KETI-329127 format. One record per residue: x, y, z of N, C-alpha, C in turn. Coordinates in steps of 0.02 Angstrom, whole numbers, plus 32768, in hexadecimal, padded with zeros to 4 digits. Each point is the difference from the previous one (the first is absolute). Example, Ala and Ser with C-alpha at 12.3 -4.5 7.8 and 13.67 -1.06 7.14 Angstrom:
2
82947EE481867FD3803B8000802D803C80007FEE80357FDC802A803B80037FD980378025
//
This chain:
474
C870E69073CB7FF980407FD77FC47FE27FCC7FE6801F7FF57FCC7FFC7FCD80187FFB7FBB7FE37FF57FCB802880007FB57FFA804F7FED7FE7802B80257FFC80387FE58034801E7FC880397FEE800D804280197FDC80157FD07FB97FD47FCA80137FEB7FE17FBC805D7FF17FEE80227FDD8013803F7FDC7FF27FFA7FB67FF17FF37FF67FCA7FFC7FB37FEA80387FF47FE77FFB7FA78001803B7FDE7FEF800F801B7FBD803E80197FDF7FFF80117FBE7FFF7FBC7FCC7FE8800D7FBD7FED7FE07FD180437FB47FFE7FFB7FCF7FF9803F7FD07FED801F80227FBB80357FFC80048039800D7FC2800A804A80037FDF8030802E7FFE80527FFF803180118038802A80407FE880308011803880307FCF800780197FD57FD180377FCF80177FFD7FD6803C7FA97FF980147FF87FC980397FF37FC77FF8801F7FDE7FB67FDC7FC27FEE80327FD08024803A800A8017802B7FC780287FD97FFB80467FEE802B80137FCD7FFC80357FC27FEF80147FF17FE57FBB7FB87FDB800180017FC67FE380477FDB800A80077FC27FE47FDE7FCB802E7FE37FBC7FEB7FD27FDE801E802B7FC980367FEC7FFB802480207FCA80347FF27FC57FDC802E7FCC801080017FB17FE67FB67FE280157FEB801B80427FB27FE0800A7FCF801D7FD6800680397FEE7FE480217FD07FE87FF17FB680517FE37FF17FF77FEE7FBA7FE77FB87FFB80057FDE804C7FE37FCA7FF97FAE7FF77FEB7FEF8042801A7FB57FF380037FE380107FBE802D80217FD67FE880267FC980097FCA7FD97FBF7FEA7FE480027FCE7FD27FCC800D7FCF800180427FEE7FDE802D7FBE802F7FE97FC47FE67FF17FBC80267FE47FCD801880567FDB802D80018003802580427FE27FF5800C7FB780047FD47FE0800980017FB57FDF7FBC7FCF7FAE8000801A7FDE7FCD7FDD80097FF97FC87FF87FBB7FF3800F7FEB7FA87FBA800C7FDD8002802A7FD57FBB80097FD8801B7FDD7FB67FD17FD87FDE7FFF7FE77FB07FFA80327FCD7FC8803080187FFE803D7FCC8031804A8005804A7FFA8030803080287FEB80387FE9801C802E802A7FFC804A7FF2800D800D80178047800F7FD5803580088018803D8057802380058000801E8040804B802F7FF7802C7FCC8022803D7FFB7FF7803C7FD380008020800980477FEC804A800F801D800780427FCE7FF280387FCB7FF07FF87FD27FE0803D7FD180578025801280377FD57FDE8040801A7FC37FF37FE87FD5803780457FB77FFD7FDE7FF2803E7FD27FCB800C7FE47FF780227FC8800A8057801A802180277FFA800E8043801E7FBB801F80087FD37FF67FD57FB080267FFF7FE67FEB803C80037FC480207FD77FD68036800E802380397FDE7FE8802F7FF9801F8052802B7FD9802780317FCE7FEE801E7FDA801C80388017800D80317FE08036804480247FFC80118034802C7FC6800F80318002803D8027800B803E7FD77FE880077FC18013803D7FD57FB6803080047FCC7FEF80167FC8800E7FF07FCC801C7FC9802F7FCD7FDB7FD880057FA4801A80397FED8042801880148026802E7FD680167FDF7FC7800280157FCA802D7FEA7FBF802A802F7FF880477FEB7FF4803A80228010801280077FB77FDA7FF17FD1800F800C7FBC7FC6803B7FE57FE1801B803B7FDA80427FF98024803780067FE3804A7FF78016804B801480017FF6804C7FBF7FF8801C7FFE7FE6803D80367FE7802F800D7FC47FE580247FC28008805180217FFC7FFB80277FD08058801E7FF6800C803480447FBF8023800D8009802A802D80067FDE804B7FEB7FCC801380037FE0804C80527FE57FE580087FE97FD8804E7FEB7FF7802E802E800E7FEE80257FEA8041804E7FFC7FF7801780497FD17FF4801C7FFF8029804F801F7FB7802A7FF77FC17FE0802F7FD78043805C80057FDC800E80097FBF80467FF780008023804280107FDD80367FEF802380488002802D7FF98059803D80237FFD800D800A802F7FDB8042803880077FF580377FE580398032801280487FE77FE1801C7FE8800880477FFC801B802980417FE97FEE802280188020804B80527FEB801380147FCD7FE980447FF28002803380237FE17FFA7FF97FBB8024801D7FD7800080507FFE7FB280277FFB7FFE803E801E801E8019803B80097FE18031801B8016804580547FF48002801A7FE87FDA804B7FFA7FFD800D80367FCF7FD480187FCB801A803B7FDA7FEF803E80267FD3800880347FF2803880248025800E8040801A7FB98013801F800B803E8050800B7FE9801B7FE97FC1803E80167FDE8006803A7FEB7FBB80357FFA7FFE803D7FE4801B7FF67FB67FF57FBB7FEA800D7FED7FB4803F80177FDD80337FF3803B803C8017800580267FC97FBF7FED7FCF7FFD80187FCF7FCE7FF780107FB67FBB803580047FEF80097FB1801E80567FF8801B80228036802880357FEB804080047FF080257FBF802080487FF5800580037FD87FBB7FD77FE87FCD80167FD87FD77FF580397FAF7FFC803880048011802F7FCC7FBE80097FD77FD1800C80307FC4800D7FDF7FF3803E7FDB7FE080067FCD7FF3804D7FD57FFE803080428005803B7FDF7FF5803C80337FB87FF9800C7FE480117FC47FB1800780117FCF7FC8804080217FC37FFA7FE77FCB802D801B80148040803C8029800080257FF780427FD48040801F7FFF80327FE07FCF803680217FAC7FED801F7FF47FD37FC47FB77FDD801880057FE4804380347FD8800C80157FD080348002803A803E802780377FF380118028803E7FBD801780157FDA80247FC67FBC8026800D7FD27FC2801780087FCB80017FCC7FC48027801580098037803D7FF6801880087FFE80477FF1803C8029800F80397FE77FE1805780187FBF7FF380067FD37FE57FD57FB77FEA80047FE17FD28041802E7FCB7FF77FE77FC8804F801B80378040802180318008800F801080417FBE801C801D7FEB7FE880397FBC8028801A80007FE3805A7FCC8030800B7FEA7FFC804B7FBF7FE380067FEF7FD880387FB67FE480227FD280227FCB8000804B800C7FC080337FF080097FEE7FB480317FF77FDF800580107FB87FE57FBA7FD7801F7FD4803B7FF97F9F7FD37FBB800A7FFE7FC8802180397FB780037FF57FE7800F7FBD802A80307FE07FDF80237FCA801E7FD77FC880327FED800380227FC97FC77FD77FC77FFC7FF97FD880327FD77FCE80027FB3801E7FD47FEB802380157FAB80107FDB801E800F7FB98038801C7FE6800280027FBE80077FD67FE2802D7FD1801F7FFC7FC97FE87FD47FB97FEE7FD1801A80347FC77FD17FF77FDA80137FCD7FF0804980067FDB801C7FC580077FFB7FBC80447FF87FE8802D7FF47FBF7FF17FAF7FF680007FDA803A80027FC27FE87FAD7FD77FDD7FD1803080107FB47FFC7FE07FE680317FE980057FF97FB77FEA80377FDB7FBE80017FFF7FDA7FC480077FBD8008800D7FE580278041800A800F80007FD4804180557FE880397FED7FD4800480357FDC804980057FB97FEB80127FC580237FE77FBB800A80087FEE7FC97FC8801280137FC97FDF7FC57FBB80127FB5800E803B7FFA801A80157FB67FFA7FDE7FED80487FF88023802F7FDD7FF0803A7FBC7FF180027FD480147FC27FC67FF57FD97FF17FBB7FE1804280097FCE80017FA97FE680047FC6802E80238014803E80017FC3801E7FC07FEF802B7FEB803E80087FC37FF180277FD37FDD7FC57FF9800E7FC27FD17FE27FE780217FBA7FE380487FE57FFF80107FC580057FD97FCF80458007803280317FE47FD3803A7FAA7FF47FFC7FEB80167FD67FAD800A7FF07FF67FD77FD080287FF57FBF7FE77FEB7FBB7FEC7FB3801F7FBF80027FDC7FF47FA97FFD7FFA7FE27FC2803280127FCB7FFD7FF37FC680487FF27FE880107FCE7FD3804B7FF97FF98002804A7FBE7FBF7FEB7FDF8019804B7FCC8008804180167FE38014803280088033802A80528003802380177FE9800E80427FE48021804380157FC77FDC7FCF7FD78031800A7FBB800280317FF47FD0802E7FE0800E804C7FED801E802180417FF07FF88024802C8032803880557FF57FFA800F7FC18009803D7FE97FDC802480177FC47FD180037FCD801180177FBF8013804B80037FD080218027800F804D8016803F800E801380137FE3802E80378005802280407FEB7FDE7FFE7FCE7FDF80367FF67FD7800B802C7FB47FD4800F7FF2800C80457FC7801B8037803C7FDE800B802C8027803C801E80417FF98015800A7FC4801D80447FF08007802680037FC57FF17FF77FD18030800B7FAA7FF9804B80057FC8801E8002800A80427FF68033802A802880087FF2803E8024801B803980487FF77FE780097FC87FE8804A7FEF7FDE800C80057FC27FCA803F7FCE801E80067FCA803D80157FEA80078038802C804580378009803F7FC67FEB7FFC7FD9803880397FC27FFD80037FD67FD17FC17FEB7FE97FFA7FD67FC0801580167FC17FFA80417FEE801280277FD0805080077FF0801B80088036805E7FFB800F80047FCF7FFD7FE47FC6800F801A7FB47FF680037FF27FC27FBA80107FD780017FFF7FB8803E80197FE67FF88047800A803780227FDB804C7FE7800980197FF1803780457FD6802080137FBC7FD27FC17FDC7FFC80077FC97FCE800680017FC67FCF80337FEB8011801A7FB3805280097FF280218026802C803D8017800880347FCC7FE47FEB7FCA8038801E7FCD7FF87FF17FC97FD57FD87FF87FDC7FED7FDF7FC6802A80237FB78002804B80058020801F7FCA803E7FEC800C80247FFD803080587FE8800980037FB97FE67FC87FDA7FF480077FB97FF47FFF7FF07FB17FE280427FCF7FEB7FF37FC7803780227FD180037FE37FB9802780217FD07FEB80497FFE8036801D7FD87FF3804E80027FC9801B7FE37FF87FE87FC87FB380147FD67FD4800D80197FFF7FB380287FB47FE980208003803480538031800C8009800C802180407FE4804D7FFF800E80267FD37FFA803C7FEB7FAC801880007FF27FAF7FD47FA780077FF27FDF7FF78050801C7FE680317FDB7FEE803080038041802E804480177FF87FFE804F80257FDD80397FEF7FE77FEA7FAE7FD380457FE77FB77FED80227FF27FBD80097FC27FFC80057FFD8010804F802F7FE280317FFE80108059800080457FF1802280367FDF7FFC8040801E7FB480297FFB7FC57FD07FE67FD280157FE57FD87FFE804780197FE5802C7FE07FD880447FFD804E80187FAE8010801880158043802D80087FEE805080078043802480117FF6803F7FCA7FEC803180117FF280287FC47FD680307FDA804080157FB57FEB7FF37FCF802580257FC07FC77FE87FD0800D802A7FA87FE97FF27FF17FFC7FB78010803B7FE47FEC800C7FC7801B7FEA7FD280447FE58000801F7FE17FC480087FBB7FFD7FE17FD980347FEA7FC580077FF27FE67FB27FC780097FDB7FDF7FEB7FD9803580037FC5801B80427FFC80207FFC7FBC80527FCE800E801D800A802980307FD980167FF97FA67FF57FC38003801F7FEA7FB17FF67FF97FED7FAF7FE1802D7FE97FF97FF77FB180367FE97FDA8038803A801180377FF17FD980377FC6800A7FF07FFA805080337FB780107FC97FC97FD57FBD800080107FDA7FC57FDA800E7FEE7FB57FF780427FE97FF77FEE7FB6803480237FC7804280138034803780057FDD80487FEB801B801A800F802E802D7FEC80267FFF7FA880107FD87FE0801B7FF57FC6800F7FF97FD27FC57FE0801C7FC280137FD47FC7803980027FDD802C8047800080337FF87FEC80377FE0801F7FF77FF6804E80407FC980107FF17FB880027FA27FF37FEC7FFB7FCF7FF6801C7FE07FAD800580397FF080097FE17FB980617FFF7FF280198018802B804F7FF7800280097FD8800F7FE47FDA803C7FFF7FBA80177FF37FCB7FC37FD480027FED7FDB7FD27FD3804A80047FC88005802E7FE6803C80127FD180407FE17FF980128017803980467FDE80187FF07FC4802F7FCD7FEB800E7FFC7FBC8021801B7FFE80517FF7803380128019801F80487FDD7FD8802B802F7FD380327FD07FD48025802D8007804180298044800E80307FFC80407FDE80378028801B8023801A7FF78034803E7FCA80367FF2800D80097FAF7FDC803B7FE27FB67FEF7FFE80017FBD7FEF7FB47FFD80097FDB7FFF8034802D7FE5803B7FD7800580447FFD80538007802580287FF07FEE804880087FCF800F7FEA7FEB7FE67FA37FCF80217FE57FBF7FE0803180037FBC801F7FB87FF480167FFF802280478037802680108000802380407FCE80477FEF802680087FC97FD780567FFF7FB57FF07FE47FED7FC37FD57FC07FEC7FFE7FD18006804280197FEE803C7FEA7FDE80397FE580528029803B80207FEE7FEB803A80217FDC80347FDE7FFF7FF17FBF7FD2802C7FD97FB37FED801B7FF97FB77FFD7FC07FF6801F7FE2801C803E803C7FF180287FE7802D804C7FEC80418006802D80297FD08006803C7FE97FB680137FEB7FEA7FD37FCB7FC780157FDE7FB77FF4803B80067FD380237FD67FE8803E7FF9803980288033802F80157FF6803980307FEE80457FDA7FED7FFA7FCB7FF2803C7FF07FB880208026800180427FF87FCF802580377FB67FE27FE97FFB7FFD7FC07FC37FE07FDC7FEC7FBA800F80387FD680097FDC7FB780117FF78007804B8026801B802D7FE28003804E7FBC801C80087FE980407FC97FBC8012800A7FCB7FD87FEC80097FC57FCA7FE67FE27FE47FF17FBC802F80347FED80157FF17FDB80357FDD8007805C800380477FF47FD0802B80417FB97FF77FE67FF4800B7FC07FBD80097FDC7FE57FC6800D800E7FC67FF37FE67FC47FFB7FEC7FD7804A8027801E80257FFE800180457FAD801980167FF6802D7FE67FC88035800A7FBF7FCF7FFB80077FC87FCF7FC17FDF7FFF7FF77FD8803A80227FFD802E7FFD7FD080397FDD802E80447FBE7FF0800F7FE48029803F802980048038803B7FDB800F801D800B80488034802E7FE6801380027FD5803E80277FE07FE480427FFE7FD0800B7FDD7FCE80477FF87FEF802680347FEA7FCD80327FF2801D804F803E801C801480327FF57FFF8045801D8016801780467FD17FF680057FC6801B80247FDB7FB980277FEC7FCB800580267FC1802A7FE98015803A7FF37FE2802B7FC8801D80457FF68034800B7FD4802E7FCC7FF0804C800B7FE37FE47FDB7FBA8019803C7FD87FFF7FDC7FA280497FF57FF77FF97FE17FBC803A7FEF7FE1802C80457FFE7FE980307FE88032803E80058013801B80407FE17FF0802C801C800E803C80337FC680267FFB7FCB7FF6802C7FD57FFE804280087FCA7FF480257FD0803D80037FD98023803E801D7FE98040800F80148023800780208000804C7FE77FD58025802C7FF48040803F7FDC7FF980007FD17FCF80407FCF7FF5803380387FDC7FE4801E7FDE8038803B7FD4801A803080347FEC7FFE804680268035802A80237FCA803780057FC67FEA80327FE280368052800A7FF580367FF3802D803880097FFA80157FBC7FF6800B7FDC7FC180117FC0800080507FF38012801A802A800880447FF980117FF47FE180437FE88029802F7FEF7FF4803D7FD67FCA801A7FCF7FDF7FD17FE07FC2800480237FC07FF3802C800B7FD3802C7FD68000802D7FF9803280048019803080377FF2802F803A80177FEB7FFA80307FE8804E801E7FE880238032803880308000801B8037802E803480287FEA7FFF80388044800680397FFC7FFB80347FDE80207FF27FE5803780347FC6800E7FE47FC77FE87FBF7FE07FF180087FC37FD3803980197FC77FEB80397FDF80247FF77FBB804D7FFE7FFE80178025804A80577FFD8015800E7FB47FFD7FD87FD48029800A7FB4800A7FFB7FDA7FB97FD5800E7FDF7FE37FE87FC5805680047FC9801080358010804080217FB580367FCC802680147FFB804880367FD880237FF07FBD7FDE7FCF7FE280127FE97FAE7FF780137FF97FB17FDD80357FD5800F7FF77FB0804B7FF77FF5801F802F8019804E80077FFA801B7FBE80117FEE7FE98039800B7FBF8021800A7FBF7FCB7FB680017FDF7FF07FCA7FE0802C7FFE7FC5801780417FDF8025800E7FC880387FDE800B802B7FF98044803A7FEA801E8031803080037FE580478002801C8037800A801C8011804E7FF67FC5801A7FFE8013804980417FBE801C80157FD97FBC802C7FCC80017FD67FC4800280197FC87FD57FE77FCC7FE97FEE7FCE803E802B800B80347FE87FD8803B7FCD8023802E7FE780387FFA7FC4801E800F7FCB7FEE7FE080037FFD7FB97FC87FF27FE77FC07FD78008801B7FCE800E7FC27FCC80267FD48018802D8021802C803B7FF1801680387FBC802A7FE9800680377FC87FD5802E7FEA7FD27FD87FC880077FCD7FDC7FD17FD77FE57FD17FE7802F80117FDE80327FD97FE0802C7FCE803A802C80198042800B7FD8803480267FCE80177FBF8010800D7FBF7FE480097FCA7FC27FD9800880057FC97FFA7FD77FB57FF97FD68003802980178002804B7FCA8009803A7FDD80307FF5801280397FE97FD08039800C7FC87FF97FC8800B7FE37FC37FD87FF67FC67FBF7FBC8027801F7FDA80077FC97FD780327FDE801080238018801980357FD6802B802B7FDC80347FE8800180177FD37FD480337FCE7FCD7FDF7FDB80137FB3800F7FD27FCF7FBE7FAD800D80067FDE7FFD7FC17FB9800D80297FE17FBC8009801B7FD480177FDE7FC1802B8013801180448033803C802080027FF780397FC8801D80167FE27FFF80367FBD8018801B800F8039803580308001800A801D80308044802780377FE77FFD803B8025802F8036800380397FFC8014803A7FFE7FDF803C80068007803580447FFC80227FF9803C8033804F8008803A7FF08012803880187FEB80478003800E800D803D802D80207FF5802F800F804F803F80367FFF8001804380017FC38041801080207FFD803A8025801B80048044801D8047801780387FF980278024802B801A8030801F80317FE18028803C7FDE7FDA80257FDF8024803E80298004803580098041801380288030802780437FDF7FF5802D7FFC7FC680377FE580017FFF7FAC7FF67FCD7FDD800380107FBD80007FD17FE67FC980297FF07FD67FEC7FDD7FAA7FCB7FBC80257FC880027FCE7FBE7FCD80087FE47FF77FBD80007FBF7FFD7FCA7FF47FC67FBA7FD87FFE7FC98015800C7FCB7FE2800D7FC67FF47FC07FE07FC7800D7FCA7FF37FBB7FD57FEF80347FBF80107FD97FB1800580217FDE7FD67FD17FDF7FD380117FC77FF37FDE7FC07FF480257FD1802E7FCD7FBB802880267FB17FC97FE77FE07FE9801E7FBA7FE87FE07FD7802D80257FD4803D7FE47FC8802680177FCB7FD780037FF67FD67FEF7FC07FD47FED7FFC7FB9802880217FFB803980077FCC80257FC97FDB80237FE17FCC7FF17FD17FCF803A8013800D803D7FC7800F802A80157FEA805280177FC0800E801D7FFE8027800F7FC280297FCC7FD2802F7FC4802880007FD77FEF80327FC67FD27FE17FF87FC4800D7FD77FCC7FD67FAC80207FE97FF280047FC77FC080137FF57FFD80517FE2802780218020800C803180028005802F7FBC7FE680377FDE800D80107FB58016803D8012802C801E8031801D80308002804B7FF37FED801680387FDB803D80167FDB8026802B801C804D7FFC800E802D80218018803A80007FCB8034801D8029804480047FD0803C7FE1801680177FD27FEC802C7FCC8005804580227FEA80367FF0802F8043802B7FE5803F7FBD8010802E7FFC7FD5803A7FDB800F802780307FF980318010802F804380357FF580407FCB800F8025801C7FDA804B7FE58002802F80338005802F8009803B803680307FF680287FE38034803D80267FC780437FE78018803B804F800E80217FFC804C8021803B8010803D7FEC8003803480297FE580487FF7801280127FFC803D80217FC9801C801B800580407FC47FE2802C7FC57FFB7FFC7FBB7FF7801D7FF57FB87FF37FEE7FF27FCA7FDA7FBA7FE57FC380077FE27FEE7FC87FE27FC77FF77FDF7FC17FF8802A7FCD801F7FE97FBC7FF4801A7FC57FED7FE27FCD7FE480147FBF7FF27FE47FCE800880227FDF802F7FDC7FC0800B80197FB27FEC7FE77FE47FE580177FA27FF17FD77FCD8030802D7FE280127FF17FD78032800B7FB17FF27FF37FBF8004801C7FD07FF87FE27FCC8040802D7FEE80277FDD7FCF803D801E7FB380017FE37FDA800880367FBC80007FE67FDD802480427FDF80317FE27FD5803580178028801C8056803C80207FEF802B802B803D80247FB480367FFB7FCD7FE680187FC6801C80317FE17FE180387FD7802080367FF17FD4801B7FD0802D80157FB67FC980207FD2802480497FFD7FE780317FF28023804480097FE2802B7FDB801780317FCB7FCC80347FC88007804480307FE7802E7FFE802E8044800C7FEE80327FCF801E802F7FFE7FC880357FD780038045803A800880267FE78045803C803D7FF480417FDE7FFF803F801C7FF7803C7FEA7FEF80077FD6804A802E7FB97FFF80167FEF8047801F8027801B802F80387FD7802D802380367FD7802D80467FC17FFC7FE77FDA803180277FD47FE6802B800D7FC480177FD87FBF80257FFB8022804780318032801C7FFA800A803A7FD0804580027FE980177FD37FE6803E7FF87F9D7FED7FFB7FF27FCF7FF07FC47FD980007FD68037801D80068001804A7FD2802D80187FF580407FF4804C80257FF27FE8803A7FE27FE280027FC380087FE07FCE7FDA7FF87FCC7FB180027FFE7FF27FD4801C7FB97FFC80207FDB8045801A80178011802B7FF7802F80207FF980447FDF803C800E7FCA800380357FD07FD97FF37FCB7FE77FCC7FED7FC97FF17FD27FC5801C800C7FE37FE880477FCD801080307FED804D7FF0803880258019800880377FF17FF580217FD780137FF97FBB7FF980227FC37FAD7FEC7FF47FEF7FC9800B7FBC7FED7FE97FC68025801F8012801280517FED802A80277FE2804F7FEE804B80107FDE800A804B7FF57FDD801C7FBF80007FB27FD27FCC80157FB77FB67FDF80157FF3800280427FAC800380057FEB7FA07FE780357FDB7FFD7FF67FBA7FEF7FF57FBE80297FCC7FE67FF87FF57FCC803980237FBF7FEE80377FF18027802C7FC87FF07FE37FC2801F7FD77FD27FDA7FD97FCA8029802E7FD4800580307FF27FC9803B7FD7800580437FFE7FF2802A7FF18031804780057FED80287FD4800980227FE27FC380317FC68008805B80117FED80127FF880218056801F7FFE801E7FCC802080297FEE7FB780317FC08005803D80127FD780317FDC802380407FFC7FCC80017FEB7FC8802E800F7FD980047FE37FB47FE67FB580057FE27FF67FD180097FB47FEF800880027FB37FC57FC47FEA7FF780077FB97FE280387FD9802580357FCA7FD4803A7FF27FCE7FF37FE67FC1802080137FC3800D7FE380027FF77FAA7FD87FD77FEF800C80027F9F7FCC80167FF08000801A7FC77FC680337FEA7FC87FDB7FF980127FBB7FE37FCB7FD87FF07FDA7FEC803980257FF480407FDF7FE580327FC88036801F8019802C80017FD4803B801C7FC980267FD180067FED7FBA7FC580147FD27FF87FC87FD07FDD7FCE800B7FF17FC77FE37FD780167FB27FE38034800F7FD180167FC9802E800F7FBF8049800E801080327FF97FB97FE67FC47FCD7FF17FC8801C7FF97FD47FE27FCC7FE47FDD7FBF803E80137FA77FE47FF78001802B7FD2802E80357FD37FE980297FC67FC1803680177FFD800B80337FBF8023801A802080517FF57FCB80357FEA800280388009804A80257FDB80057FCB7FC5803280237FD37FE580097FC28021802D7FE37FEB801D7FB880207FE97FC57FCB7FEE7FD580397FD97FBE800380347FD7803C80077FEF801980317FC7801F7FE97FC67FEF7FCD7FEF801E7FE47FD47FD3801B7FB28027800B7FD77FDB801E7FBD7FF57FB07FDC
//
C-alpha cells in the first residue's frame, strides 16, 4: 500500500507510547552522544536531560513549557473520550440518574437520550448538522479567504487574513463572552465585603444586554469603571487568592470582547484591501457592504449552537459540580477537558462527536477531518480530504476507520472487532456496495481485525507542526 493514508509512527512520548519506544541494549550501546555536556559558562542540569527547547529526545523541537507544548502534553495525558462517553451512553447514564441528581438535569438527561434516537436516514441529517456546527468559519466568505491564503506570497497578507479571522472569531463569541463576564462578576461579588459588593453590583447593572451596537458602551464601562473598581479592591485588601484570579479572567474576556467589536472586524477588512491579491477577490465590496453583511449574520448559529449540544453541556456541568455523585465527578471532568483540548486553536483538524442510538443500538463515534490534506502521490500538488473515524457500538464492538478522498476516488482502511472475524468477507462486500451506490471509486480497501487503535497523532502528524492554526491570544 502506498502511504496515501499517511499513518505514521507516533511521536515518542505521545499517546502513552513511550514504553513501546524504549531502546534495545544494542541501540543504547551505539548511542555515544553526550547528553549533558559540561559548559564552563553555565550550570548544567543535574538530571542529565537535554534542553527542553532543543530538537533532541524525539520531541521535534516542542517546548513543553510553551502554550503549544502544553496542548501537546494535554493530548498525551488525557484519557480517551471514546472510552468515557461510550460507558455513559451504553449505560444510559443510569449511574447519574440514580445518584440523586437535580430535577432539571435529570430532565436534560431524559431529553438528551430522546434526541439521540434516530434512523439511518436521520443520522445523515444529524451528521451534517454536527459538521456545520463544528466549523463556524464556513460559507462563501471563508471559502474566498482560504483561497487567498493559498495564493498569498507575503507574510503580511497571511497575517492580515488571520487577524481578520481572529477578530471574527471573537465577534461570533461576543454573546457568550458577555455572559461569562456577567457570571464571573456575580462570583466576585459573592467574595467581597458587603459595601464593596453593593458598589460592584451597581456598576454591573449598567452593562447593556448583548447586541452588536452595545459592544462599545459595555467595553468602555468595563475598562474605565468595573475593572479599576475591582483592581482597587484587590490592592486595598491585598487579595491574592481566588478573587484576584477571577478579576484577571474578567480582564481577559473583556479584551476578547473588545477585539470582537464590529468596528474592529471592519477595520481589519479595510487594511486587507491594500493588498492587490485580496482586493482582486473582493472587488466592488466596500467597508460599508462588509459591515452590513456582518450585521445580518446569526452568530448563535455561527458559534455552532444547537439544542443537543446544550443539553450535553448542561449534563457535563452538573457532573463536574459533583451533582452526579463524587465518584462520577472525575469522569465528567475528563470529558470536559477532552472536549476543550479537541477544540483548541492549536488543533488543525475539525473534530465532531456523534452520540446516537441507531435503531435501538447505542453508539458513540468521534470523527477528525482534515479538508486540506496533501495527496499521497510523490510530487503531486493535489489535495483531498482525510478522515479518521472511531465508533463503538454496544454489543458489537469498536471500529477504527481511515479514509482519504480525492476527486471521486477513495482509499479506506478499517479495523473491525475481533468478534466479527468470521464476517470479514461480508464487511468487504458491503463496503464496496456502499461506495458504488454513492458513485465513489474505491481504489484501495484494507479490512483488518482490531490491532492497536489508530492514534490521532499518527494519522495527522501536522498536529505537531502548528500549521493552519489561528493565533487567538490577546
